[in-house]
A tleap script that builds the chain and sets N, CA, C and O, in Angstrom:
source leaprc.protein.ff14SB
mol = sequence {
  NMET SER THR GLU LEU LYS TYR GLY ASN ASP
  TYR PRO LYS SER CYS PRO PRO SER SER ALA
  ALA PRO ILE GLU GLY ASP PHE TYR ARG LEU
  CYS ALA THR ASN PRO PRO THR LEU ASN ASP
  PHE LYS THR HIE VAL ASP LEU GLY LEU PRO
  PHE PRO SER PRO LYS LEU CYS GLU ALA LYS
  ALA LEU SER PHE PHE THR ASN LEU ASP SER
  ILE ASP ARG MET GLN LYS ARG PHE PRO ARG
  LEU LYS ASN LYS ILE ALA VAL LEU VAL SER
  VAL SER SER LYS HIE GLY VAL SER VAL LEU
  SER GLY ASP HIE LEU ASN LEU TRP GLU TYR
  GLN GLY VAL ASN PHE LEU GLN LYS GLU GLY
  GLY VAL GLU ASN CGLU
}
set mol.1.N position { 14.097 -12.757 -3.585 }
set mol.1.CA position { 12.883 -12.118 -4.052 }
set mol.1.C position { 13.233 -11.152 -5.177 }
set mol.1.O position { 14.283 -10.509 -5.174 }
set mol.2.N position { 12.327 -11.076 -6.128 }
set mol.2.CA position { 12.523 -10.237 -7.296 }
set mol.2.C position { 12.419 -8.749 -6.948 }
set mol.2.O position { 11.662 -8.352 -6.062 }
set mol.3.N position { 13.190 -7.946 -7.662 }
set mol.3.CA position { 13.040 -6.499 -7.524 }
set mol.3.C position { 12.316 -5.938 -8.748 }
set mol.3.O position { 12.287 -4.726 -8.962 }
set mol.4.N position { 11.729 -6.838 -9.553 }
set mol.4.CA position { 10.885 -6.381 -10.648 }
set mol.4.C position { 9.534 -5.990 -10.061 }
set mol.4.O position { 9.004 -6.678 -9.188 }
set mol.5.N position { 8.994 -4.903 -10.538 }
set mol.5.CA position { 7.733 -4.418 -10.008 }
set mol.5.C position { 6.574 -5.354 -10.353 }
set mol.5.O position { 6.612 -6.060 -11.361 }
set mol.6.N position { 5.563 -5.348 -9.519 }
set mol.6.CA position { 4.409 -6.242 -9.605 }
set mol.6.C position { 3.801 -6.313 -10.999 }
set mol.6.O position { 3.499 -7.403 -11.485 }
set mol.7.N position { 3.618 -5.166 -11.648 }
set mol.7.CA position { 2.975 -5.134 -12.967 }
set mol.7.C position { 3.993 -5.118 -14.105 }
set mol.7.O position { 3.660 -4.742 -15.229 }
set mol.8.N position { 5.225 -5.520 -13.822 }
set mol.8.CA position { 6.250 -5.561 -14.865 }
set mol.8.C position { 6.484 -4.191 -15.471 }
set mol.8.O position { 6.835 -3.245 -14.765 }
set mol.9.N position { 6.291 -4.083 -16.777 }
set mol.9.CA position { 6.474 -2.803 -17.479 }
set mol.9.C position { 5.157 -2.067 -17.696 }
set mol.9.O position { 5.128 -1.042 -18.376 }
set mol.10.N position { 4.078 -2.574 -17.131 }
set mol.10.CA position { 2.751 -2.002 -17.355 }
set mol.10.C position { 2.438 -0.897 -16.343 }
set mol.10.O position { 1.541 -1.028 -15.509 }
set mol.11.N position { 3.196 0.184 -16.441 }
set mol.11.CA position { 3.013 1.368 -15.602 }
set mol.11.C position { 3.007 2.593 -16.515 }
set mol.11.O position { 3.623 2.578 -17.581 }
set mol.12.N position { 2.320 3.641 -16.102 }
set mol.12.CA position { 2.404 4.875 -16.894 }
set mol.12.C position { 3.839 5.419 -16.900 }
set mol.12.O position { 4.672 5.020 -16.086 }
set mol.13.N position { 4.103 6.318 -17.815 }
set mol.13.CA position { 5.420 6.952 -17.881 }
set mol.13.C position { 5.725 7.623 -16.543 }
set mol.13.O position { 4.838 8.217 -15.929 }
set mol.14.N position { 6.957 7.530 -16.097 }
set mol.14.CA position { 7.420 8.115 -14.830 }
set mol.14.C position { 6.704 7.528 -13.614 }
set mol.14.O position { 6.485 8.217 -12.618 }
set mol.15.N position { 6.348 6.269 -13.707 }
set mol.15.CA position { 5.715 5.577 -12.590 }
set mol.15.C position { 6.452 4.266 -12.344 }
set mol.15.O position { 6.682 3.497 -13.278 }
set mol.16.N position { 6.817 4.012 -11.115 }
set mol.16.CA position { 6.798 4.905 -9.969 }
set mol.16.C position { 7.666 6.136 -10.216 }
set mol.16.O position { 8.554 6.122 -11.069 }
set mol.17.N position { 7.399 7.207 -9.455 }
set mol.17.CA position { 8.195 8.430 -9.618 }
set mol.17.C position { 9.676 8.176 -9.350 }
set mol.17.O position { 10.038 7.239 -8.638 }
set mol.18.N position { 10.511 9.006 -9.918 }
set mol.18.CA position { 11.962 8.838 -9.734 }
set mol.18.C position { 12.367 8.994 -8.262 }
set mol.18.O position { 13.434 8.530 -7.861 }
set mol.19.N position { 11.526 9.639 -7.467 }
set mol.19.CA position { 11.822 9.800 -6.036 }
set mol.19.C position { 11.482 8.549 -5.217 }
set mol.19.O position { 11.816 8.482 -4.034 }
set mol.20.N position { 10.828 7.566 -5.826 }
set mol.20.CA position { 10.464 6.336 -5.104 }
set mol.20.C position { 11.726 5.555 -4.744 }
set mol.20.O position { 12.635 5.395 -5.559 }
set mol.21.N position { 11.757 5.075 -3.505 }
set mol.21.CA position { 12.917 4.342 -3.007 }
set mol.21.C position { 12.448 3.312 -1.982 }
set mol.21.O position { 11.366 3.453 -1.413 }
set mol.22.N position { 13.256 2.279 -1.742 }
set mol.22.CA position { 12.904 1.334 -0.679 }
set mol.22.C position { 12.805 2.069 0.656 }
set mol.22.O position { 13.513 3.047 0.896 }
set mol.23.N position { 11.926 1.588 1.506 }
set mol.23.CA position { 11.709 2.228 2.804 }
set mol.23.C position { 11.530 1.148 3.856 }
set mol.23.O position { 11.068 0.046 3.557 }
set mol.24.N position { 11.894 1.466 5.075 }
set mol.24.CA position { 11.727 0.562 6.213 }
set mol.24.C position { 10.917 1.285 7.273 }
set mol.24.O position { 11.146 2.465 7.537 }
set mol.25.N position { 9.968 0.579 7.884 }
set mol.25.CA position { 9.222 1.185 8.976 }
set mol.25.C position { 7.871 0.545 9.179 }
set mol.25.O position { 7.441 -0.307 8.401 }
set mol.26.N position { 7.209 0.969 10.237 }
set mol.26.CA position { 5.877 0.476 10.558 }
set mol.26.C position { 4.847 1.500 10.100 }
set mol.26.O position { 4.943 2.685 10.418 }
set mol.27.N position { 3.870 1.026 9.357 }
set mol.27.CA position { 2.827 1.883 8.799 }
set mol.27.C position { 1.485 1.195 8.975 }
set mol.27.O position { 1.405 -0.027 9.105 }
set mol.28.N position { 0.430 2.003 8.976 }
set mol.28.CA position { -0.921 1.457 9.087 }
set mol.28.C position { -1.518 1.255 7.703 }
set mol.28.O position { -1.335 2.063 6.792 }
set mol.29.N position { -2.239 0.144 7.579 }
set mol.29.CA position { -2.977 -0.153 6.348 }
set mol.29.C position { -4.432 -0.374 6.731 }
set mol.29.O position { -4.720 -1.064 7.709 }
set mol.30.N position { -5.338 0.201 5.977 }
set mol.30.CA position { -6.763 -0.034 6.206 }
set mol.30.C position { -7.133 -1.385 5.606 }
set mol.30.O position { -6.981 -1.613 4.406 }
set mol.31.N position { -7.624 -2.278 6.471 }
set mol.31.CA position { -7.937 -3.650 6.068 }
set mol.31.C position { -9.386 -3.986 6.410 }
set mol.31.O position { -9.987 -3.367 7.288 }
set mol.32.N position { -9.932 -4.965 5.712 }
set mol.32.CA position { -11.297 -5.411 5.982 }
set mol.32.C position { -11.345 -6.267 7.239 }
set mol.32.O position { -12.361 -6.306 7.934 }
set mol.33.N position { -10.240 -6.953 7.529 }
set mol.33.CA position { -10.212 -7.869 8.665 }
set mol.33.C position { -8.909 -7.723 9.437 }
set mol.33.O position { -7.914 -7.216 8.917 }
set mol.34.N position { -8.932 -8.174 10.681 }
set mol.34.CA position { -7.719 -8.255 11.487 }
set mol.34.C position { -7.775 -9.560 12.268 }
set mol.34.O position { -8.619 -9.711 13.150 }
set mol.35.N position { -6.893 -10.506 11.960 }
set mol.35.CA position { -5.754 -10.343 11.055 }
set mol.35.C position { -6.204 -10.207 9.599 }
set mol.35.O position { -7.243 -10.735 9.203 }
set mol.36.N position { -5.408 -9.495 8.819 }
set mol.36.CA position { -5.746 -9.282 7.411 }
set mol.36.C position { -5.549 -10.542 6.582 }
set mol.36.O position { -4.908 -11.501 7.011 }
set mol.37.N position { -6.118 -10.511 5.388 }
set mol.37.CA position { -5.921 -11.584 4.417 }
set mol.37.C position { -5.183 -11.004 3.215 }
set mol.37.O position { -4.930 -9.800 3.161 }
set mol.38.N position { -4.845 -11.840 2.270 }
set mol.38.CA position { -4.174 -11.352 1.063 }
set mol.38.C position { -5.031 -10.321 0.329 }
set mol.38.O position { -4.492 -9.432 -0.329 }
set mol.39.N position { -6.356 -10.426 0.433 }
set mol.39.CA position { -7.240 -9.455 -0.224 }
set mol.39.C position { -7.057 -8.045 0.330 }
set mol.39.O position { -7.361 -7.071 -0.358 }
set mol.40.N position { -6.570 -7.922 1.554 }
set mol.40.CA position { -6.340 -6.610 2.155 }
set mol.40.C position { -5.104 -5.918 1.591 }
set mol.40.O position { -4.832 -4.764 1.921 }
set mol.41.N position { -4.366 -6.609 0.754 }
set mol.41.CA position { -3.151 -6.049 0.168 }
set mol.41.C position { -3.243 -6.048 -1.353 }
set mol.41.O position { -2.299 -6.410 -2.055 }
set mol.42.N position { -4.405 -5.631 -1.835 }
set mol.42.CA position { -4.619 -5.496 -3.273 }
set mol.42.C position { -4.762 -4.016 -3.602 }
set mol.42.O position { -5.310 -3.235 -2.824 }
set mol.43.N position { -4.256 -3.655 -4.772 }
set mol.43.CA position { -4.338 -2.273 -5.235 }
set mol.43.C position { -5.731 -1.968 -5.792 }
set mol.43.O position { -6.550 -2.867 -5.979 }
set mol.44.N position { -5.981 -0.692 -6.050 }
set mol.44.CA position { -7.231 -0.298 -6.710 }
set mol.44.C position { -7.390 -1.039 -8.033 }
set mol.44.O position { -8.490 -1.472 -8.378 }
set mol.45.N position { -6.288 -1.186 -8.778 }
set mol.45.CA position { -6.325 -1.881 -10.067 }
set mol.45.C position { -6.691 -3.345 -9.855 }
set mol.45.O position { -7.540 -3.876 -10.571 }
set mol.46.N position { -6.065 -4.007 -8.883 }
set mol.46.CA position { -6.370 -5.415 -8.600 }
set mol.46.C position { -7.845 -5.612 -8.261 }
set mol.46.O position { -8.461 -6.598 -8.665 }
set mol.47.N position { -8.400 -4.659 -7.516 }
set mol.47.CA position { -9.779 -4.772 -7.046 }
set mol.47.C position { -10.801 -4.266 -8.060 }
set mol.47.O position { -12.005 -4.416 -7.852 }
set mol.48.N position { -10.333 -3.672 -9.150 }
set mol.48.CA position { -11.241 -3.142 -10.153 }
set mol.48.C position { -12.007 -1.910 -9.676 }
set mol.48.O position { -13.099 -1.623 -10.168 }
set mol.49.N position { -11.430 -1.185 -8.717 }
set mol.49.CA position { -12.078 0.015 -8.195 }
set mol.49.C position { -11.909 1.181 -9.174 }
set mol.49.O position { -10.906 1.259 -9.883 }
set mol.50.N position { -12.886 2.078 -9.209 }
set mol.50.CA position { -12.759 3.227 -10.104 }
set mol.50.C position { -11.720 4.226 -9.592 }
set mol.50.O position { -11.523 4.380 -8.386 }
set mol.51.N position { -11.073 4.889 -10.520 }
set mol.51.CA position { -10.117 5.949 -10.202 }
set mol.51.C position { -9.971 6.812 -11.442 }
set mol.51.O position { -10.144 6.323 -12.559 }
set mol.52.N position { -9.654 8.094 -11.264 }
set mol.52.CA position { -9.454 8.959 -12.440 }
set mol.52.C position { -8.204 8.539 -13.207 }
set mol.52.O position { -7.200 8.163 -12.601 }
set mol.53.N position { -8.259 8.601 -14.518 }
set mol.53.CA position { -7.126 8.180 -15.356 }
set mol.53.C position { -5.786 8.764 -14.929 }
set mol.53.O position { -4.789 8.042 -14.940 }
set mol.54.N position { -5.716 10.059 -14.550 }
set mol.54.CA position { -4.414 10.600 -14.151 }
set mol.54.C position { -3.846 9.948 -12.881 }
set mol.54.O position { -2.674 10.140 -12.559 }
set mol.55.N position { -4.663 9.189 -12.170 }
set mol.55.CA position { -4.224 8.553 -10.922 }
set mol.55.C position { -3.838 7.084 -11.115 }
set mol.55.O position { -3.731 6.347 -10.135 }
set mol.56.N position { -3.628 6.648 -12.360 }
set mol.56.CA position { -3.289 5.245 -12.613 }
set mol.56.C position { -2.033 4.822 -11.862 }
set mol.56.O position { -1.975 3.705 -11.347 }
set mol.57.N position { -1.040 5.679 -11.789 }
set mol.57.CA position { 0.188 5.328 -11.077 }
set mol.57.C position { -0.112 5.017 -9.612 }
set mol.57.O position { 0.325 3.990 -9.091 }
set mol.58.N position { -0.853 5.899 -8.949 }
set mol.58.CA position { -1.211 5.696 -7.543 }
set mol.58.C position { -2.131 4.499 -7.376 }
set mol.58.O position { -2.078 3.820 -6.350 }
set mol.59.N position { -2.976 4.228 -8.369 }
set mol.59.CA position { -3.903 3.093 -8.298 }
set mol.59.C position { -3.171 1.756 -8.371 }
set mol.59.O position { -3.727 0.718 -8.010 }
set mol.60.N position { -1.934 1.782 -8.834 }
set mol.60.CA position { -1.121 0.565 -8.901 }
set mol.60.C position { -0.198 0.443 -7.689 }
set mol.60.O position { 0.679 -0.420 -7.655 }
set mol.61.N position { -0.398 1.307 -6.701 }
set mol.61.CA position { 0.388 1.282 -5.460 }
set mol.61.C position { -0.531 0.934 -4.295 }
set mol.61.O position { -1.747 1.109 -4.372 }
set mol.62.N position { 0.066 0.442 -3.226 }
set mol.62.CA position { -0.664 0.226 -1.975 }
set mol.62.C position { -0.512 1.465 -1.105 }
set mol.62.O position { 0.553 2.081 -1.062 }
set mol.63.N position { -1.588 1.822 -0.415 }
set mol.63.CA position { -1.564 2.977 0.480 }
set mol.63.C position { -1.357 2.550 1.923 }
set mol.63.O position { -1.980 1.606 2.409 }
set mol.64.N position { -0.474 3.261 2.589 }
set mol.64.CA position { -0.230 3.074 4.013 }
set mol.64.C position { -0.233 4.457 4.659 }
set mol.64.O position { -0.132 5.472 3.969 }
set mol.65.N position { -0.348 4.491 5.982 }
set mol.65.CA position { -0.387 5.746 6.721 }
set mol.65.C position { 0.544 5.675 7.919 }
set mol.65.O position { 0.782 4.601 8.472 }
set mol.66.N position { 1.069 6.832 8.318 }
set mol.66.CA position { 2.047 6.874 9.401 }
set mol.66.C position { 1.419 6.897 10.782 }
set mol.66.O position { 2.085 6.584 11.769 }
set mol.67.N position { 0.127 7.268 10.868 }
set mol.67.CA position { -0.485 7.396 12.188 }
set mol.67.C position { -1.993 7.183 12.122 }
set mol.67.O position { -2.588 7.192 11.045 }
set mol.68.N position { -2.595 6.994 13.282 }
set mol.68.CA position { -4.031 6.725 13.361 }
set mol.68.C position { -4.872 7.966 13.065 }
set mol.68.O position { -6.007 7.840 12.604 }
set mol.69.N position { -4.340 9.153 13.318 }
set mol.69.CA position { -5.075 10.380 12.985 }
set mol.69.C position { -5.310 10.473 11.481 }
set mol.69.O position { -6.390 10.868 11.044 }
set mol.70.N position { -4.314 10.116 10.699 }
set mol.70.CA position { -4.482 10.166 9.245 }
set mol.70.C position { -5.494 9.120 8.777 }
set mol.70.O position { -6.238 9.354 7.825 }
set mol.71.N position { -5.519 7.981 9.441 }
set mol.71.CA position { -6.525 6.948 9.139 }
set mol.71.C position { -7.918 7.510 9.423 }
set mol.71.O position { -8.828 7.363 8.607 }
set mol.72.N position { -8.078 8.141 10.557 }
set mol.72.CA position { -9.364 8.714 10.952 }
set mol.72.C position { -9.833 9.742 9.920 }
set mol.72.O position { -11.006 9.761 9.547 }
set mol.73.N position { -8.923 10.587 9.466 }
set mol.73.CA position { -9.272 11.589 8.460 }
set mol.73.C position { -9.721 10.933 7.153 }
set mol.73.O position { -10.685 11.380 6.531 }
set mol.74.N position { -9.030 9.886 6.745 }
set mol.74.CA position { -9.395 9.176 5.511 }
set mol.74.C position { -10.771 8.536 5.637 }
set mol.74.O position { -11.569 8.576 4.700 }
set mol.75.N position { -11.048 7.944 6.798 }
set mol.75.CA position { -12.338 7.296 6.993 }
set mol.75.C position { -13.481 8.313 6.995 }
set mol.75.O position { -14.587 7.999 6.557 }
set mol.76.N position { -13.227 9.512 7.479 }
set mol.76.CA position { -14.251 10.559 7.456 }
set mol.76.C position { -14.437 11.107 6.038 }
set mol.76.O position { -15.548 11.460 5.641 }
set mol.77.N position { -13.359 11.173 5.293 }
set mol.77.CA position { -13.408 11.727 3.936 }
set mol.77.C position { -14.033 10.755 2.940 }
set mol.77.O position { -14.732 11.168 2.014 }
set mol.78.N position { -13.778 9.463 3.136 }
set mol.78.CA position { -14.274 8.433 2.209 }
set mol.78.C position { -15.123 7.430 2.977 }
set mol.78.O position { -14.587 6.523 3.612 }
set mol.79.N position { -16.455 7.586 2.926 }
set mol.79.CA position { -17.352 6.714 3.698 }
set mol.79.C position { -17.148 5.215 3.455 }
set mol.79.O position { -17.414 4.411 4.348 }
set mol.80.N position { -16.682 4.824 2.266 }
set mol.80.CA position { -16.476 3.385 2.010 }
set mol.80.C position { -15.363 2.795 2.878 }
set mol.80.O position { -15.237 1.575 2.983 }
set mol.81.N position { -14.561 3.657 3.498 }
set mol.81.CA position { -13.479 3.188 4.376 }
set mol.81.C position { -13.902 3.116 5.840 }
set mol.81.O position { -13.134 2.663 6.688 }
set mol.82.N position { -15.101 3.555 6.132 }
set mol.82.CA position { -15.569 3.688 7.516 }
set mol.82.C position { -15.412 2.404 8.335 }
set mol.82.O position { -15.008 2.458 9.497 }
set mol.83.N position { -15.724 1.268 7.749 }
set mol.83.CA position { -15.682 -0.003 8.489 }
set mol.83.C position { -14.351 -0.738 8.375 }
set mol.83.O position { -14.225 -1.866 8.850 }
set mol.84.N position { -13.378 -0.121 7.762 }
set mol.84.CA position { -12.052 -0.747 7.651 }
set mol.84.C position { -11.308 -0.637 8.979 }
set mol.84.O position { -11.596 0.239 9.795 }
set mol.85.N position { -10.362 -1.527 9.180 }
set mol.85.CA position { -9.605 -1.623 10.425 }
set mol.85.C position { -8.149 -1.216 10.155 }
set mol.85.O position { -7.547 -1.663 9.179 }
set mol.86.N position { -7.598 -0.379 11.013 }
set mol.86.CA position { -6.190 0.013 10.892 }
set mol.86.C position { -5.315 -1.105 11.446 }
set mol.86.O position { -5.405 -1.455 12.623 }
set mol.87.N position { -4.472 -1.656 10.588 }
set mol.87.CA position { -3.575 -2.740 10.975 }
set mol.87.C position { -2.139 -2.257 10.791 }
set mol.87.O position { -1.784 -1.723 9.740 }
set mol.88.N position { -1.320 -2.450 11.820 }
set mol.88.CA position { 0.083 -2.045 11.758 }
set mol.88.C position { 0.873 -3.074 10.947 }
set mol.88.O position { 0.825 -4.273 11.222 }
set mol.89.N position { 1.592 -2.586 9.953 }
set mol.89.CA position { 2.343 -3.448 9.040 }
set mol.89.C position { 3.788 -2.969 8.994 }
set mol.89.O position { 4.051 -1.772 8.878 }
set mol.90.N position { 4.717 -3.909 9.085 }
set mol.90.CA position { 6.138 -3.580 8.920 }
set mol.90.C position { 6.481 -3.629 7.438 }
set mol.90.O position { 6.420 -4.683 6.805 }
set mol.91.N position { 6.838 -2.485 6.903 }
set mol.91.CA position { 7.240 -2.389 5.505 }
set mol.91.C position { 8.753 -2.455 5.462 }
set mol.91.O position { 9.438 -1.789 6.237 }
set mol.92.N position { 9.268 -3.265 4.547 }
set mol.92.CA position { 10.721 -3.371 4.421 }
set mol.92.C position { 11.143 -3.067 2.987 }
set mol.92.O position { 10.316 -2.984 2.079 }
set mol.93.N position { 12.430 -2.907 2.812 }
set mol.93.CA position { 12.975 -2.623 1.487 }
set mol.93.C position { 12.727 -3.781 0.526 }
set mol.93.O position { 12.836 -3.607 -0.688 }
set mol.94.N position { 12.396 -4.959 1.050 }
set mol.94.CA position { 12.120 -6.128 0.209 }
set mol.94.C position { 10.731 -6.070 -0.413 }
set mol.94.O position { 10.427 -6.838 -1.326 }
set mol.95.N position { 9.883 -5.160 0.077 }
set mol.95.CA position { 8.509 -5.093 -0.409 }
set mol.95.C position { 8.354 -4.292 -1.705 }
set mol.95.O position { 7.473 -4.593 -2.510 }
set mol.96.N position { 9.190 -3.287 -1.916 }
set mol.96.CA position { 9.055 -2.462 -3.106 }
set mol.96.C position { 9.663 -1.095 -2.904 }
set mol.96.O position { 10.501 -0.893 -2.025 }
set mol.97.N position { 9.227 -0.152 -3.735 }
set mol.97.CA position { 9.702 1.220 -3.638 }
set mol.97.C position { 8.531 2.114 -3.267 }
set mol.97.O position { 7.388 1.858 -3.645 }
set mol.98.N position { 8.838 3.168 -2.517 }
set mol.98.CA position { 7.784 3.989 -1.930 }
set mol.98.C position { 8.081 5.469 -2.048 }
set mol.98.O position { 9.219 5.896 -2.244 }
set mol.99.N position { 7.000 6.239 -1.918 }
set mol.99.CA position { 7.093 7.683 -1.757 }
set mol.99.C position { 6.255 8.029 -0.535 }
set mol.99.O position { 5.065 7.718 -0.475 }
set mol.100.N position { 6.888 8.673 0.434 }
set mol.100.CA position { 6.199 9.131 1.636 }
set mol.100.C position { 5.931 10.619 1.458 }
set mol.100.O position { 6.858 11.418 1.319 }
set mol.101.N position { 4.648 10.980 1.463 }
set mol.101.CA position { 4.242 12.370 1.320 }
set mol.101.C position { 3.355 12.722 2.502 }
set mol.101.O position { 2.212 12.274 2.589 }
set mol.102.N position { 3.894 13.531 3.416 }
set mol.102.CA position { 3.162 13.832 4.641 }
set mol.102.C position { 2.977 12.569 5.455 }
set mol.102.O position { 3.955 11.929 5.843 }
set mol.103.N position { 1.732 12.204 5.719 }
set mol.103.CA position { 1.471 10.996 6.506 }
set mol.103.C position { 0.969 9.838 5.652 }
set mol.103.O position { 0.442 8.859 6.181 }
set mol.104.N position { 1.131 9.945 4.317 }
set mol.104.CA position { 0.671 8.902 3.389 }
set mol.104.C position { 1.851 8.299 2.634 }
set mol.104.O position { 2.723 9.010 2.136 }
set mol.105.N position { 1.853 6.978 2.562 }
set mol.105.CA position { 2.900 6.243 1.854 }
set mol.105.C position { 2.273 5.492 0.690 }
set mol.105.O position { 1.337 4.716 0.884 }
set mol.106.N position { 2.779 5.717 -0.515 }
set mol.106.CA position { 2.438 4.886 -1.671 }
set mol.106.C position { 3.569 3.893 -1.843 }
set mol.106.O position { 4.739 4.275 -1.878 }
set mol.107.N position { 3.224 2.619 -1.950 }
set mol.107.CA position { 4.232 1.582 -2.127 }
set mol.107.C position { 3.929 0.803 -3.394 }
set mol.107.O position { 2.862 0.203 -3.527 }
set mol.108.N position { 4.879 0.815 -4.329 }
set mol.108.CA position { 4.777 0.022 -5.543 }
set mol.108.C position { 5.528 -1.269 -5.274 }
set mol.108.O position { 6.748 -1.276 -5.112 }
set mol.109.N position { 4.779 -2.356 -5.231 }
set mol.109.CA position { 5.315 -3.656 -4.810 }
set mol.109.C position { 6.200 -4.309 -5.853 }
set mol.109.O position { 6.042 -4.115 -7.059 }
set mol.110.N position { 7.129 -5.086 -5.344 }
set mol.110.CA position { 7.880 -6.002 -6.184 }
set mol.110.C position { 7.026 -7.244 -6.414 }
set mol.110.O position { 6.083 -7.507 -5.668 }
set mol.111.N position { 7.359 -7.993 -7.438 }
set mol.111.CA position { 6.649 -9.238 -7.714 }
set mol.111.C position { 6.871 -10.234 -6.575 }
set mol.111.O position { 7.962 -10.321 -6.012 }
set mol.112.N position { 5.816 -10.980 -6.250 }
set mol.112.CA position { 5.927 -12.042 -5.256 }
set mol.112.C position { 5.873 -11.596 -3.811 }
set mol.112.O position { 6.113 -12.408 -2.918 }
set mol.113.N position { 5.566 -10.338 -3.545 }
set mol.113.CA position { 5.502 -9.841 -2.165 }
set mol.113.C position { 4.284 -10.432 -1.460 }
set mol.113.O position { 3.193 -10.506 -2.026 }
set mol.114.N position { 4.495 -10.852 -0.209 }
set mol.114.CA position { 3.405 -11.363 0.622 }
set mol.114.C position { 3.539 -10.713 1.996 }
set mol.114.O position { 4.420 -11.074 2.776 }
set mol.115.N position { 2.670 -9.764 2.287 }
set mol.115.CA position { 2.733 -9.042 3.557 }
set mol.115.C position { 2.320 -9.902 4.744 }
set mol.115.O position { 2.504 -9.486 5.888 }
set mol.116.N position { 1.772 -11.080 4.508 }
set mol.116.CA position { 1.334 -11.936 5.612 }
set mol.116.C position { 2.459 -12.815 6.142 }
set mol.116.O position { 2.291 -13.471 7.169 }
set mol.117.N position { 3.602 -12.841 5.462 }
set mol.117.CA position { 4.737 -13.601 5.961 }
set mol.117.C position { 5.323 -12.885 7.166 }
set mol.117.O position { 5.294 -11.656 7.233 }
set mol.118.N position { 5.849 -13.636 8.110 }
set mol.118.CA position { 6.323 -13.066 9.373 }
set mol.118.C position { 7.467 -12.071 9.214 }
set mol.118.O position { 7.486 -11.056 9.909 }
set mol.119.N position { 8.420 -12.331 8.320 }
set mol.119.CA position { 9.569 -11.421 8.193 }
set mol.119.C position { 9.141 -10.172 7.434 }
set mol.119.O position { 8.969 -10.197 6.215 }
set mol.120.N position { 8.973 -9.082 8.172 }
set mol.120.CA position { 8.525 -7.852 7.544 }
set mol.120.C position { 7.087 -8.002 7.083 }
set mol.120.O position { 6.839 -8.342 5.926 }
set mol.121.N position { 6.168 -7.759 7.944 }
set mol.121.CA position { 4.770 -7.950 7.586 }
set mol.121.C position { 3.868 -7.472 8.708 }
set mol.121.O position { 4.150 -6.483 9.385 }
set mol.122.N position { 2.786 -8.193 8.886 }
set mol.122.CA position { 1.774 -7.796 9.844 }
set mol.122.C position { 2.277 -7.980 11.265 }
set mol.122.O position { 2.806 -9.034 11.618 }
set mol.123.N position { 2.108 -6.946 12.074 }
set mol.123.CA position { 2.607 -6.963 13.451 }
set mol.123.C position { 1.596 -7.505 14.454 }
set mol.123.O position { 1.971 -8.218 15.384 }
set mol.124.N position { 0.337 -7.180 14.278 }
set mol.124.CA position { -0.616 -7.508 15.338 }
set mol.124.C position { -1.548 -8.653 14.977 }
set mol.124.O position { -2.769 -8.521 15.058 }
set mol.125.N position { -0.964 -9.774 14.580 }
set mol.125.CA position { -1.761 -10.957 14.286 }
set mol.125.C position { -2.155 -11.626 15.580 }
set mol.125.O position { -2.837 -12.651 15.562 }
savepdb mol mol.pdb
quit
């Protein structure tokens, strides 16, 4: 699998941050369905969702959470997430580089990543 980032060189300066590194662990992702589909692993940019220009780097990353309490807080803060389902996902170093800040993980994917594959992926299918 490639270690080139999903969007190639099309990232803002200093994106991903220099602190981004491969990470291993189980994290929750808010998904429309369970089991999730490939659409549940699209970035804000992929989905054409609005975001402030200074957040372009984060908009090109996938968001994960370390616990269900943080999911609950996000769903209360952002009503559009209310009907999303928390799905446990195994993130591996093969998926990309990440920054864990508190209970939130931003993951900048490598090209060709598929979270639906059994090796390092969705746990509760």
